[in-house]
C-alpha positions in Angstrom: 32.5 24.9 -11.1 33.7 21.4 -9.2 37.5 21.8 -9.7 39.5 22.8 -13.0 38.4 20.8 -16.4 40.0 17.6 -16.2 41.3 17.5 -19.2 42.9 20.4 -21.8 41.2 23.6 -22.2 40.2 23.8 -25.5 37.8 26.9 -27.2 35.3 23.9 -29.6 32.0 23.3 -29.1 29.9 21.5 -26.7 29.8 17.4 -27.3 28.1 16.2 -24.6 26.7 16.8 -22.0 24.9 15.4 -18.9 22.6 16.0 -16.2 22.8 13.9 -13.3 19.8 14.0 -10.6 21.6 15.6 -7.8 21.8 18.8 -9.7 25.3 17.8 -11.4 25.9 18.4 -14.5 28.8 17.2 -17.2 29.7 19.4 -20.2 32.8 17.3 -22.6 33.7 19.6 -25.3 35.1 18.5 -28.6 38.5 18.7 -27.8 38.0 16.2 -24.9 37.9 18.6 -22.2 35.3 17.3 -18.9 33.8 20.4 -16.6 31.7 19.4 -14.1 29.6 22.1 -12.4 27.0 22.0 -9.7 23.9 23.7 -10.7 21.7 22.7 -7.3 19.8 25.9 -5.4 19.5 24.6 -2.5 23.9 24.1 -1.8 25.9 25.3 -5.0 29.1 25.3 -4.0 30.9 28.1 -2.7 27.9 30.9 -3.0 27.7 33.4 -0.9 25.5 33.4 2.1 25.6 37.2 2.6 27.7 40.4 3.9 28.9 41.4 7.6 29.4 44.8 7.9 32.9 44.7 8.4 36.1 41.9 9.0 34.7 38.8 10.1 36.2 37.1 13.1 34.9 34.5 14.1 32.1 31.9 12.8 29.2 29.4 14.8 26.4 26.9 14.0 24.0 25.9 16.6 23.6 23.1 17.9 20.8 21.8 14.5 23.0 23.4 11.3 19.9 26.0 10.4 21.9 29.3 12.3 24.8 30.5 11.6 26.7 33.4 13.9 28.9 36.0 13.1 30.9 38.5 14.3 33.0 41.5 13.0 34.8 44.8 13.8 31.0 46.5 12.9 30.1 45.9 16.7 27.5 43.7 16.3 27.2 39.7 15.4 24.7 38.8 13.2 22.2 35.7 12.6 21.7 33.5 9.0 19.0 31.6 7.8 21.0 28.6 6.1 18.3 27.0 5.0 16.9 30.1 3.4 19.8 31.2 3.0 19.1 35.0 4.4 20.0 37.2 8.1 17.7 37.3 10.2 17.0 40.6 11.2 18.2 40.7 14.6 22.3 42.3 15.4 23.2 41.4 18.6 25.4 44.6 19.4 27.9 45.4 21.4 30.1 48.7 22.3 33.7 48.5 19.8 34.7 44.8 17.8 32.9 41.2 17.8 35.7 39.3 17.7 34.4 35.6 18.8 31.0 33.4 19.1 29.8 30.4 20.0 26.6 28.6 20.3 25.1 26.7 23.0 24.8 23.0 23.0 21.4 23.6 23.3 21.6 26.0 20.4 19.5 28.5 22.1 21.8 31.2 23.7 24.8 33.1 22.1 27.5 34.2 23.8 29.8 36.8 22.0 33.3 38.4 23.0 36.0 41.4 22.3 36.7 44.6 23.0 34.0 45.4 26.1 34.0 41.5 27.4 31.8 39.4 26.9 28.4 38.9 26.3 24.9 35.9 26.4 22.1 36.8 24.5 19.3 34.9 24.3 19.2 33.4 20.5 15.5 33.5 19.7 14.8 36.9 21.1 18.2 38.6 20.7 17.8 39.5 24.7 20.9 40.0 26.0 21.0 37.0 29.2 24.7 38.1 31.3 27.4 40.3 30.7 31.1 39.8 31.9 33.7 41.8 32.3 36.7 39.9 31.7 40.1 41.0 33.1 41.9 44.0 31.4 42.0 44.7 27.2 39.8 42.5 25.0 39.1 39.7 24.9 39.7 36.8 21.6 38.1 33.9 22.2 34.8 32.5 24.3 33.7 28.5 24.1 30.8 26.8 25.8 31.8 23.2 27.2 29.6 20.5 26.2 27.3 20.6 29.4 26.3 24.2 28.1 26.9 25.7 32.1 30.1 26.4 31.6 31.4 28.9 29.6 35.3 30.0 29.0 36.4 33.0 28.1 40.4 34.7 27.4 41.9 37.6 25.6 44.7 40.2 26.3 45.6 39.0 30.1 46.8 35.7 28.8 44.8 34.5 31.9 41.3 32.3 31.1 37.9 32.5 32.9 35.2 30.5 33.2 32.0 32.0 33.6 27.9 30.6 34.6 26.8 31.2 31.8 22.8 31.5 33.2 24.2 34.1 35.8 27.5 35.9 34.7 29.1 34.2 37.9 33.0 34.1 37.9 33.1 30.2 38.9 36.7 30.5 40.3 39.7 31.8 39.7 41.0 32.3 36.3 43.5 29.8 34.9 46.5 30.9 34.8 47.4 29.6 30.8 49.7 32.3 29.2 52.9 34.4 29.3 51.3 36.4 26.8 47.6 37.1 25.4 45.5 33.7 25.0 44.3 33.3 21.1 42.0 30.6 21.3 40.3 28.5 23.8 38.3 24.8 22.8 36.7 22.7 24.5 37.0 18.7 24.4 33.5 16.7 23.3 33.5 14.8 26.4 34.2 17.9 28.6 36.9 17.4 30.7 39.9 18.9 29.0 40.1 23.0 28.1 43.2 23.6 25.4 44.1 27.3 24.8 46.0 28.9 22.6 48.7 31.9 23.5 50.8 34.5 21.7 53.9 32.9 23.6 53.5 29.4 20.8 52.1 27.1 23.3 49.2 25.3 23.4 48.7 24.2 27.0 45.4 21.8 28.4 43.8 22.0 31.4 41.9 19.4 33.2 39.1 21.0 33.8 38.2 18.7 37.2 40.6 19.9 38.8 41.7 22.7 37.1 45.5 21.7 37.1 47.6 22.0 33.7 46.8 18.2 31.4 51.1 17.4 29.9 53.2 19.9 29.6 52.7 22.6 27.3 52.5 21.6 23.7 55.3 24.0 21.8 55.6 25.5 18.4 57.9 26.9 17.3 56.8 29.0 15.2 56.0 31.8 16.9 52.2 32.4 18.7 49.4 30.2 18.4 46.0 31.7 16.7 43.0 28.6 16.6 42.6 24.9 18.6 40.3 22.5 17.6 39.4 19.0 19.4 38.1 16.3 16.5 34.8 15.4 17.7 36.4 12.0 19.0 38.7 14.2 21.4 42.1 12.0 20.3 43.7 14.4 17.8 44.4 17.9 18.6 44.8 20.9 16.0 46.4 23.3 16.1 47.5 27.0 14.2 49.3 30.3 13.5 52.6 32.1 12.4 54.1 30.1 10.2 51.6 28.9 7.5 52.1 25.3 9.8 48.9 23.4 10.5 49.8 21.0 13.2 47.7 17.4 14.9 48.8 16.2 18.1 47.5 13.3 19.9 46.0 13.7 23.0 46.6 11.4 25.0 50.0 11.6 24.9 50.8 15.3 24.2 53.1 14.2 21.0 52.8 15.7 17.3 51.5 12.7 15.1 53.4 13.0 12.2 55.5 16.6 10.3 53.0 19.2 10.0 50.3 20.4 7.6 52.3 22.1 5.3 50.4 24.5 2.1 49.6 27.7 3.8 51.6 30.6 3.0 50.9 32.8 5.6 49.7 33.5 9.6 46.4 30.3 9.5 43.9 31.6 11.9 41.2 29.1 12.2 40.9 25.3 12.1 37.8 23.1 12.4 37.1 19.7 12.4 34.1 18.0 9.9 31.4 16.6 12.3 32.7 13.1 11.5 36.2 14.0 12.5 37.9 12.9 8.4 38.0 16.1 7.3 40.6 19.7 8.7 39.8 23.3 7.7 42.4 25.8 8.4 42.0 29.3 7.2 44.6 31.8 7.3 46.1 35.1 5.7 46.8 33.6 2.2 44.1 34.0 1.3 42.9 30.5 1.0 40.6 27.7 2.7 42.7 24.3 2.7 40.7 21.2 3.0 42.7 17.7 4.4 42.4 14.7 5.1 42.9 13.7 9.5 44.0 10.0 8.9 46.3 10.4 5.6 47.9 14.2 6.4 47.2 14.8 3.0 45.9 18.2 1.6 42.1 17.1 -0.8 42.0 18.7 -3.7 43.2 22.3 -4.6 42.9 25.2 -2.0 39.4 27.5 -1.9 40.6 31.2 -2.8 37.1 33.0 -2.8 38.0 36.0 -1.5 40.3 38.8 -2.1 41.6 39.5 1.4 42.7 37.3 4.4 40.6 34.1 6.0 40.1 34.7 9.7 36.9 31.6 10.3 35.8 28.3 9.1 33.2 26.3 10.4 31.6 22.8 9.2 27.8 22.9 9.6 26.7 19.4 12.2 23.6 18.5 10.1 25.1 18.5 6.6 28.8 19.2 6.0 29.0 22.1 5.0 31.8 24.6 5.2 31.0 28.2 6.3 34.3 30.5 5.6 34.5 34.2 6.0 37.0 37.2 6.1 38.7 40.4 5.8 36.0 41.8 3.1 32.8 40.7 5.0 31.5 38.2 2.6 30.3 34.8 4.1 30.8 31.5 2.0 29.4 28.2 2.1 30.3 25.0 -0.1 29.6 22.1 -1.1 30.7 18.3 0.9 31.6 16.9 -2.5 35.1 18.7 -1.9 36.4 16.7 0.4 34.2 13.7 0.3 35.7 10.6 2.1 33.8 7.8 0.8 35.3 7.2 -2.4 32.7 4.5 -3.7 30.2 7.8 -3.8 31.7 10.2 -5.7 32.4 8.2 -7.7 29.2 6.9 -8.3 28.1 10.0 -9.1 30.7 11.0 -11.2 30.2 8.2 -13.3 26.7 8.8 -13.1 27.6 11.9 -15.1 29.8 11.2 -17.2 28.9 7.4 -18.1 32.3 6.0 -18.3 35.8 5.6 -16.4 37.9 9.2 -15.5 41.9 9.0 -17.4 44.2 8.6 -15.1 44.8 11.5 -15.3 41.6 13.1 -15.2 41.6 11.6 -11.5 45.0 13.2 -10.3 43.2 16.6 -11.2 40.1 15.4 -9.5 40.9 12.8 -6.9 44.7 14.1 -5.5 46.2 12.2 -3.7 43.9 9.2 -3.8 44.8 6.0 -5.3 43.2 5.2 -8.7 40.3 3.1 -9.7 38.4 3.2 -12.3 34.7 5.4 -11.4 32.4 2.8 -13.2 32.4 -0.5 -13.7 33.7 -2.5 -16.3 30.7 -3.3 -18.6 29.6 -7.3 -18.8 30.8 -9.0 -21.6 28.6 -10.8 -23.9 
């Protein structure tokens, strides 16, 4: 169902119903309650894609969005056919927990990281291509640069390492990034900057070309940082971790963009930007995924709470904008982007086609919270 009922909750019989051509079913009770359901088999809201054999710690779509990779504490990275909604038979196995997975820009290779270091795989065959012993302790994070010739990894020893993913060779000395473990790394989309988030409560941004810090560390006041992500235009950096706060930073100025985004009640594990940069998703230990309008900093609708456990990973499909999320229970779900559509005109036209009347102000506040009210349907022509 798309959100909660939009009016009173009664037990009366259905009085009216309609099905739109794109599969949204609207039903109205005698008491005036309106409910919207997505019936489309190709992209139902919140439908499970599959289940990892244990806690999922990372998700990554391939470049075309047709394949999703998941990393889990069962010691494997698994591949999922998003269109067919099934698991691809091969599993990429390495000793110990697998805590992170990344896809190369051309979609041909995957990198995994965990207790036994870093591995690079041929996606089509599942054949291992390279193996890197990436410092002391567990490797927690891995990311490809946009040009595909550089792979970054980091973990317990506090250093960020750069590799040639084709040969497994180290590309120079490690970047001594943090006083404690590094939990996440992310390249900007131009390939000029690398952000690293750490247990010391700082986000450090590096100039990839000269391997020097790009400005001062971005400091938070609530402890460790778990996750970082650049917006598609590279103007905004999102970070989150302990305390449940999501922060947006001005990349050029190194300053916070307004107050933190408040909603989560516990540790935030993962953040991701949509392909158009308008929406940010965050997932955390409070068992919710929350969606944010990047421009207004407002939360979009109600939290998604599909699991009974810690949520640890979110990723947007670059092809159609669907959101993948997963966590402690191993279940991977896909969500339809109607839940956070930034095209208000298209959304209201869709609702009008189904409901065949304008939403009331009360219904608007329930279904489209935080947005200025406007009639859903055009006024009927005068006769």
